[in-house]
N, CA and C atoms as an extended XYZ file, in Angstrom:
369
Properties=species:S:1:pos:R:3:atomname:S:1:resname:S:1:resid:I:1 pbc="F F F"
N         0.958       -0.829       -0.125 N   MET     1
C        -0.422       -0.400       -0.108 CA  MET     1
C         0.775        0.914       -0.222 C   MET     1
N         0.103        2.108       -0.209 N   SER     2
C         1.066        3.467       -0.803 CA  SER     2
C         1.115        4.174        0.377 C   SER     2
N         1.734        4.941        0.882 N   ASN     3
C         2.012        5.843        2.394 CA  ASN     3
C         0.976        6.742        1.993 C   ASN     3
N         0.313        6.770        1.646 N   ALA     4
C        -0.474        8.616        1.442 CA  ALA     4
C        -1.614        8.057        1.709 C   ALA     4
N        -1.973        8.965        3.111 N   ARG     5
C        -3.159        8.273        3.840 CA  ARG     5
C        -3.866        9.319        4.280 C   ARG     5
N        -4.726        9.676        4.673 N   ARG     6
C        -5.339       11.078        5.858 CA  ARG     6
C        -6.568       10.189        6.441 C   ARG     6
N        -6.298       10.909        7.582 N   ASP     7
C        -7.135       10.361        8.766 CA  ASP     7
C        -8.120       11.770        8.868 C   ASP     7
N        -9.861       11.579        8.449 N   VAL     8
C       -10.431       12.778        8.179 CA  VAL     8
C       -11.253       12.593        9.163 C   VAL     8
N       -11.324       13.369       10.292 N   PRO     9
C       -12.532       13.078       11.512 CA  PRO     9
C       -13.838       13.084       10.443 C   PRO     9
N       -14.732       12.347       11.341 N   ASP    10
C       -16.368       12.327       11.252 CA  ASP    10
C       -16.683       13.455       11.813 C   ASP    10
N       -17.305       15.050       11.522 N   ASP    11
C       -18.084       15.901       12.640 CA  ASP    11
C       -19.773       16.283       12.249 C   ASP    11
N       -19.852       14.981       10.654 N   CYS    12
C       -21.302       14.963       10.369 CA  CYS    12
C       -22.429       14.445       11.235 C   CYS    12
N       -22.241       13.211       12.304 N   HIS    13
C       -22.310       12.606       13.100 CA  HIS    13
C       -22.306       12.984       14.718 C   HIS    13
N       -23.256       12.371       15.848 N   HIS    14
C       -23.118       12.128       16.657 CA  HIS    14
C       -21.499       11.476       17.045 C   HIS    14
N       -21.072       10.514       17.054 N   TRP    15
C       -20.697        9.833       17.246 CA  TRP    15
C       -19.172       10.102       16.732 C   TRP    15
N       -18.132        9.510       17.427 N   SER    16
C       -16.850        9.704       16.878 CA  SER    16
C       -16.284        8.457       16.185 C   SER    16
N       -16.221        9.095       14.978 N   VAL    17
C       -15.936        8.313       13.550 CA  VAL    17
C       -14.279        8.429       13.150 C   VAL    17
N       -13.239        7.818       13.038 N   THR    18
C       -12.128        8.145       12.252 CA  THR    18
C       -11.692        7.423       10.575 C   THR    18
N       -12.424        8.365        9.892 N   LEU    19
C       -12.327        7.883        8.148 CA  LEU    19
C       -10.977        7.793        7.911 C   LEU    19
N       -10.281        6.973        7.783 N   THR    20
C        -9.036        6.220        6.668 CA  THR    20
C        -8.873        6.405        5.417 C   THR    20
N        -8.637        7.339        4.538 N   ILE    21
C        -8.688        7.269        3.215 CA  ILE    21
C        -7.436        6.829        3.147 C   ILE    21
N        -6.769        6.056        1.521 N   LEU    22
C        -5.553        5.275        1.496 CA  LEU    22
C        -5.732        5.353        0.386 C   LEU    22
N        -4.508        4.578       -0.899 N   ASP    23
C        -4.532        4.301       -1.622 CA  ASP    23
C        -4.046        3.375       -1.860 C   ASP    23
N        -4.465        2.300       -2.346 N   ASP    24
C        -3.677        0.679       -2.603 CA  ASP    24
C        -3.988        0.782       -4.254 C   ASP    24
N        -2.066        0.716       -4.025 N   GLU    25
C        -1.913        0.489       -5.453 CA  GLU    25
C        -1.375       -0.893       -6.130 C   GLU    25
N        -1.501       -1.697       -5.021 N   ALA    26
C        -2.034       -2.937       -5.773 CA  ALA    26
C        -2.970       -3.344       -6.083 C   ALA    26
N        -3.564       -3.099       -4.968 N   ALA    27
C        -5.325       -3.511       -5.122 CA  ALA    27
C        -6.296       -2.299       -6.285 C   ALA    27
N        -5.743       -1.460       -7.036 N   LYS    28
C        -5.320       -0.589       -7.756 CA  LYS    28
C        -6.851        0.869       -7.569 C   LYS    28
N        -7.151        0.976       -6.416 N   ARG    29
C        -8.200        1.687       -5.706 CA  ARG    29
C        -8.037        2.509       -4.344 C   ARG    29
N        -8.452        3.565       -4.238 N   TYR    30
C        -8.719        4.412       -3.276 CA  TYR    30
C        -9.944        3.481       -2.470 C   TYR    30
N        -9.036        3.318       -0.753 N   GLU    31
C       -10.719        2.619       -0.074 CA  GLU    31
C       -10.355        3.981        1.514 C   GLU    31
N       -11.648        4.312        1.946 N   ALA    32
C       -11.819        4.191        2.856 CA  ALA    32
C       -12.527        3.117        4.391 C   ALA    32
N       -11.943        3.407        5.624 N   ARG    33
C       -11.659        3.116        6.369 CA  ARG    33
C       -12.171        3.659        7.826 C   ARG    33
N       -13.333        2.735        8.200 N   GLU    34
C       -13.779        3.908        9.661 CA  GLU    34
C       -13.362        2.142       10.417 C   GLU    34
N       -12.352        3.183       11.404 N   ASP    35
C       -12.287        2.525       12.381 CA  ASP    35
C       -11.453        1.149       12.238 C   ASP    35
N       -11.421        1.009       10.971 N   GLY    36
C        -9.696        0.095       10.288 CA  GLY    36
C       -10.863       -0.842        9.929 C   GLY    36
N       -12.075       -0.869        9.395 N   ASP    37
C       -13.016       -1.409        8.780 CA  ASP    37
C       -13.350       -0.679        7.158 C   ASP    37
N       -13.297       -1.584        6.130 N   LEU    38
C       -13.339       -1.092        4.946 CA  LEU    38
C       -14.793       -0.149        4.738 C   LEU    38
N       -14.993        1.021        4.630 N   ALA    39
C       -16.173        1.839        4.133 CA  ALA    39
C       -16.696        1.781        3.116 C   ALA    39
N       -15.458        2.447        1.796 N   GLY    40
C       -16.002        2.323        0.450 CA  GLY    40
C       -14.971        2.467        0.342 C   GLY    40
N       -14.672        2.473       -1.930 N   PHE    41
C       -14.022        2.611       -2.497 CA  PHE    41
C       -13.749        3.204       -3.779 C   PHE    41
N       -12.691        3.210       -4.566 N   ILE    42
C       -12.675        4.008       -6.044 CA  ILE    42
C       -11.680        3.084       -6.607 C   ILE    42
N       -11.763        2.418       -7.686 N   ASP    43
C       -11.627        2.049       -8.932 CA  ASP    43
C       -10.607        2.211       -9.317 C   ASP    43
N        -9.584        1.860       -9.811 N   TYR    44
C        -8.698        3.128      -10.693 CA  TYR    44
C        -8.128        2.197      -11.927 C   TYR    44
N        -7.579        2.903      -12.582 N   VAL    45
C        -6.408        2.067      -13.736 CA  VAL    45
C        -5.996        3.810      -14.168 C   VAL    45
N        -4.071        3.335      -14.029 N   VAL    46
C        -3.353        4.913      -14.668 CA  VAL    46
C        -2.732        4.543      -15.193 C   VAL    46
N        -2.715        4.849      -16.436 N   ARG    47
C        -2.109        4.685      -17.651 CA  ARG    47
C        -1.358        6.023      -18.191 C   ARG    47
N        -0.024        6.161      -18.325 N   ARG    48
C         0.841        6.943      -18.640 CA  ARG    48
C         0.634        8.624      -17.963 C   ARG    48
N         0.054        9.321      -18.718 N   ASP    49
C        -0.477       10.635      -17.701 CA  ASP    49
C        -1.892       10.491      -17.164 C   ASP    49
N        -2.830        9.688      -16.948 N   ARG    50
C        -3.881        9.926      -16.847 CA  ARG    50
C        -4.262        8.862      -15.649 C   ARG    50
N        -5.598        8.904      -14.790 N   ILE    51
C        -6.030        7.767      -14.254 CA  ILE    51
C        -7.128        8.129      -14.718 C   ILE    51
N        -8.023        7.128      -14.483 N   ALA    52
C        -9.629        6.862      -14.895 CA  ALA    52
C       -10.251        6.079      -13.461 C   ALA    52
N       -11.385        6.725      -12.839 N   LEU    53
C       -12.017        6.648      -11.895 CA  LEU    53
C       -13.223        5.972      -12.287 C   LEU    53
N       -12.971        4.725      -12.106 N   ILE    54
C       -13.744        3.796      -12.825 CA  ILE    54
C       -15.305        3.699      -12.468 C   ILE    54
N       -14.677        3.042      -10.445 N   HIS    55
C       -16.034        2.613       -9.909 CA  HIS    55
C       -15.233        3.147       -8.252 C   HIS    55
N       -17.109        3.581       -7.760 N   THR    56
C       -17.129        4.557       -6.100 CA  THR    56
C       -18.161        3.351       -5.999 C   THR    56
N       -17.903        2.813       -4.896 N   GLU    57
C       -18.677        1.928       -3.891 CA  GLU    57
C       -18.784        2.684       -2.525 C   GLU    57
N       -19.990        2.852       -1.699 N   THR    58
C       -20.205        2.771        0.137 CA  THR    58
C       -20.836        1.713        0.405 C   THR    58
N       -19.951        0.476        1.035 N   LEU    59
C       -20.414       -0.774        2.172 CA  LEU    59
C       -21.675       -0.015        2.785 C   LEU    59
N       -22.831       -1.014        2.199 N   ALA    60
C       -24.230       -0.775        2.860 CA  ALA    60
C       -24.224        0.328        4.703 C   ALA    60
N       -23.552       -0.639        5.288 N   PRO    61
C       -23.687       -0.110        6.114 CA  PRO    61
C       -23.047        0.972        6.792 C   PRO    61
N       -21.839        1.918        5.763 N   HIS    62
C       -21.738        3.159        5.669 CA  HIS    62
C       -22.358        3.940        5.048 C   HIS    62
N       -23.047        3.325        4.356 N   GLN    63
C       -23.914        4.705        3.547 CA  GLN    63
C       -24.411        6.218        3.799 C   GLN    63
N       -24.660        7.101        3.462 N   GLY    64
C       -25.375        8.064        3.743 CA  GLY    64
C       -24.802        9.082        4.992 C   GLY    64
N       -23.183        9.034        5.007 N   ARG    65
C       -22.505        9.977        5.695 CA  ARG    65
C       -21.400       10.248        4.918 C   ARG    65
N       -21.662       10.758        3.600 N   GLY    66
C       -20.788       11.516        3.015 CA  GLY    66
C       -19.227       10.653        2.414 C   GLY    66
N       -19.132        9.463        2.209 N   ILE    67
C       -17.820        8.581        3.012 CA  ILE    67
C       -17.728        8.648        0.833 C   ILE    67
N       -18.777        8.658        0.035 N   GLY    68
C       -18.280        8.262       -0.961 CA  GLY    68
C       -17.516       10.249       -2.112 C   GLY    68
N       -18.387       10.714       -1.223 N   GLU    69
C       -17.596       12.638       -1.689 CA  GLU    69
C       -15.999       12.662       -1.017 C   GLU    69
N       -16.138       12.497       -0.289 N   ARG    70
C       -15.161       12.431        0.194 CA  ARG    70
C       -14.050       11.548       -0.595 C   ARG    70
N       -14.418       10.530       -1.130 N   LEU    71
C       -13.329        9.219       -1.470 CA  LEU    71
C       -13.218        9.767       -2.656 C   LEU    71
N       -14.358       10.718       -3.569 N   VAL    72
C       -13.766       11.704       -5.041 CA  VAL    72
C       -12.605       12.624       -4.746 C   VAL    72
N       -13.372       13.554       -3.213 N   ARG    73
C       -11.960       14.359       -3.471 CA  ARG    73
C       -11.005       14.065       -2.669 C   ARG    73
N       -10.915       13.055       -2.353 N   TYR    74
C        -9.484       12.360       -2.324 CA  TYR    74
C        -8.599       12.425       -3.207 C   TYR    74
N        -9.163       11.543       -3.773 N   ALA    75
C        -8.637       10.854       -5.311 CA  ALA    75
C        -8.812       11.887       -6.341 C   ALA    75
N        -9.344       13.245       -6.513 N   LEU    76
C        -9.134       14.252       -8.043 CA  LEU    76
C        -7.719       14.804       -6.695 C   LEU    76
N        -7.709       15.122       -5.741 N   GLU    77
C        -6.707       16.174       -4.458 CA  GLU    77
C        -4.982       14.956       -5.350 C   GLU    77
N        -5.445       13.714       -5.100 N   ASP    78
C        -4.162       12.528       -5.427 CA  ASP    78
C        -4.162       12.691       -6.918 C   ASP    78
N        -4.959       12.819       -7.856 N   ALA    79
C        -4.235       13.423       -8.858 CA  ALA    79
C        -3.695       14.050       -9.293 C   ALA    79
N        -4.297       15.116       -8.631 N   ARG    80
C        -3.464       16.908       -8.672 CA  ARG    80
C        -2.416       16.393       -8.497 C   ARG    80
N        -1.790       16.089       -7.234 N   ARG    81
C        -0.778       16.111       -6.523 CA  ARG    81
C         0.449       15.602       -7.152 C   ARG    81
N        -0.321       14.842       -8.506 N   ARG    82
C         0.674       13.636       -8.866 CA  ARG    82
C         0.684       14.052      -10.550 C   ARG    82
N        -0.157       15.217      -10.632 N   HIS    83
C         0.176       15.682      -11.836 CA  HIS    83
C        -0.449       14.911      -12.816 C   HIS    83
N        -1.690       13.942      -12.723 N   LEU    84
C        -2.502       13.421      -13.842 CA  LEU    84
C        -3.598       14.371      -13.706 C   LEU    84
N        -4.339       13.349      -15.403 N   ARG    85
C        -5.444       13.994      -16.233 CA  ARG    85
C        -6.216       13.185      -15.301 C   ARG    85
N        -7.419       13.162      -15.403 N   VAL    86
C        -8.194       12.063      -14.812 CA  VAL    86
C        -9.079       12.025      -15.557 C   VAL    86
N        -9.882       10.928      -16.142 N   VAL    87
C       -11.020       10.347      -16.803 CA  VAL    87
C       -11.991       10.155      -15.936 C   VAL    87
N       -12.912       10.957      -16.312 N   ALA    88
C       -14.466       10.018      -14.739 CA  ALA    88
C       -15.286        9.494      -15.156 C   ALA    88
N       -14.786        7.606      -15.372 N   GLU    89
C       -15.876        6.762      -15.986 CA  GLU    89
C       -17.042        6.718      -15.018 C   GLU    89
N       -16.722        6.816      -14.214 N   CYS    90
C       -18.065        6.535      -12.458 CA  CYS    90
C       -19.427        7.533      -12.833 C   CYS    90
N       -20.108        6.923      -12.958 N   PRO    91
C       -21.500        8.285      -13.111 CA  PRO    91
C       -21.326        8.948      -11.276 C   PRO    91
N       -21.066        8.949      -10.076 N   TYR    92
C       -21.112        9.102       -8.618 CA  TYR    92
C       -19.276       10.285       -9.427 C   TYR    92
N       -18.863        9.832       -9.677 N   VAL    93
C       -17.319       10.738       -9.884 CA  VAL    93
C       -17.667       12.018      -10.717 C   VAL    93
N       -18.691       11.383      -12.375 N   ARG    94
C       -18.373       11.969      -13.410 CA  ARG    94
C       -19.706       13.673      -12.238 C   ARG    94
N       -20.991       13.488      -11.799 N   ALA    95
C       -21.833       14.216      -11.366 CA  ALA    95
C       -20.887       15.028      -10.370 C   ALA    95
N       -20.116       14.365       -9.768 N   PHE    96
C       -19.165       15.271       -8.066 CA  PHE    96
C       -18.151       16.395       -9.298 C   PHE    96
N       -17.607       15.718      -10.640 N   VAL    97
C       -16.906       16.893      -10.913 CA  VAL    97
C       -18.465       18.022      -11.231 C   VAL    97
N       -19.459       17.971      -11.805 N   GLU    98
C       -20.203       18.456      -13.142 CA  GLU    98
C       -20.501       19.379      -11.741 C   GLU    98
N       -21.166       19.342      -10.552 N   ARG    99
C       -21.154       19.869       -9.586 CA  ARG    99
C       -20.435       20.965       -8.883 C   ARG    99
N       -18.595       20.548       -8.969 N   HIS   100
C       -17.211       21.787       -8.208 CA  HIS   100
C       -16.961       21.544       -9.870 C   HIS   100
N       -17.080       22.783      -10.021 N   PRO   101
C       -16.043       23.294      -11.063 CA  PRO   101
C       -14.657       24.076      -11.169 C   PRO   101
N       -14.623       22.801       -9.798 N   GLU   102
C       -13.017       23.670       -9.306 CA  GLU   102
C       -12.198       22.470       -9.788 C   GLU   102
N       -12.579       21.623       -9.931 N   THR   103
C       -12.540       20.012      -10.093 CA  THR   103
C       -12.157       20.199      -11.595 C   THR   103
N       -12.555       20.668      -12.434 N   GLN   104
C       -12.786       20.197      -14.161 CA  GLN   104
C       -11.164       20.897      -14.760 C   GLN   104
N       -10.354       21.548      -14.248 N   ASP   105
C        -8.973       21.928      -15.000 CA  ASP   105
C        -8.458       20.508      -14.748 C   ASP   105
N        -8.435       19.064      -14.409 N   ILE   106
C        -8.136       18.542      -14.590 CA  ILE   106
C        -8.506       17.183      -15.012 C   ILE   106
N        -9.808       17.291      -15.080 N   VAL   107
C       -10.624       16.173      -16.036 CA  VAL   107
C       -10.372       16.670      -17.691 C   VAL   107
N        -9.920       15.274      -18.674 N   VAL   108
C       -10.071       15.233      -19.712 CA  VAL   108
C       -10.779       14.594      -20.108 C   VAL   108
N       -11.605       13.662      -19.263 N   GLY   109
C       -12.726       12.781      -20.409 CA  GLY   109
C       -13.933       12.532      -19.270 C   GLY   109
N       -15.220       12.640      -19.654 N   MET   110
C       -15.959       12.173      -18.843 CA  MET   110
C       -17.089       11.301      -19.901 C   MET   110
N       -17.507       10.202      -19.660 N   THR   111
C       -17.662        9.082      -20.701 CA  THR   111
C       -19.642        9.552      -19.975 C   THR   111
N       -20.669        8.508      -21.131 N   ARG   112
C       -22.196        8.721      -21.535 CA  ARG   112
C       -22.516        9.617      -21.343 C   ARG   112
N       -21.946       10.074      -22.212 N   GLY   113
C       -23.006       11.531      -22.233 CA  GLY   113
C       -22.565       12.966      -21.554 C   GLY   113
N       -21.652       12.889      -20.492 N   ALA   114
C       -21.534       14.358      -20.051 CA  ALA   114
C       -20.124       15.066      -20.406 C   ALA   114
N       -19.812       15.470      -19.887 N   ARG   115
C       -18.738       16.913      -20.617 CA  ARG   115
C       -17.640       16.155      -20.724 C   ARG   115
N       -16.836       16.405      -21.440 N   GLY   116
C       -15.820       15.950      -22.053 CA  GLY   116
C       -15.408       15.393      -23.471 C   GLY   116
N       -13.984       15.154      -23.660 N   ASP   117
C       -13.686       14.376      -24.653 CA  ASP   117
C       -14.422       13.061      -24.582 C   ASP   117
N       -14.816       12.475      -23.657 N   GLY   118
C       -15.373       10.577      -23.235 CA  GLY   118
C       -13.222       10.089      -23.363 C   GLY   118
N       -12.792       10.288      -23.989 N   GLN   119
C       -10.973        9.631      -23.544 CA  GLN   119
C       -10.964        8.603      -22.917 C   GLN   119
N       -10.566        7.330      -22.942 N   THR   120
C       -10.382        6.753      -21.599 CA  THR   120
C        -8.604        7.074      -21.594 C   THR   120
N        -8.208        6.101      -20.673 N   PRO   121
C        -6.175        6.643      -20.299 CA  PRO   121
C        -5.641        6.068      -21.426 C   PRO   121
N        -4.794        6.354      -21.743 N   GLY   122
C        -3.850        5.876      -22.862 CA  GLY   122
C        -4.515        5.601      -24.485 C   GLY   122
N        -5.587        6.572      -24.511 N   ARG   123
C        -5.733        6.499      -26.537 CA  ARG   123
C        -5.904        7.633      -26.570 C   ARG   123
């Protein structure tokens, strides 16, 4: 696993939970963990200077607490830090990018009728 890790306090709820987000490079996904338990993930593929964000999932016991949004923010910040261009293949990521124009400068493609050129990494 990568050393990229961030503990994000969950201030949205009455209980105290620490959300840790990390890049599991071997599994090719960003993972969100609550108190050590897998809470959600984003699958990705990196080719050359692009990262395709393929699929976002929040596990059922952890839904409704903004974990998916925090995962997407982390993935986009990590792509920016690594100087990667983003291809938003996942519908959740596409919707996030459309709602947050400040993230669109690193997005080079969005598939399935969303804005962008629809390019996939390496093509």
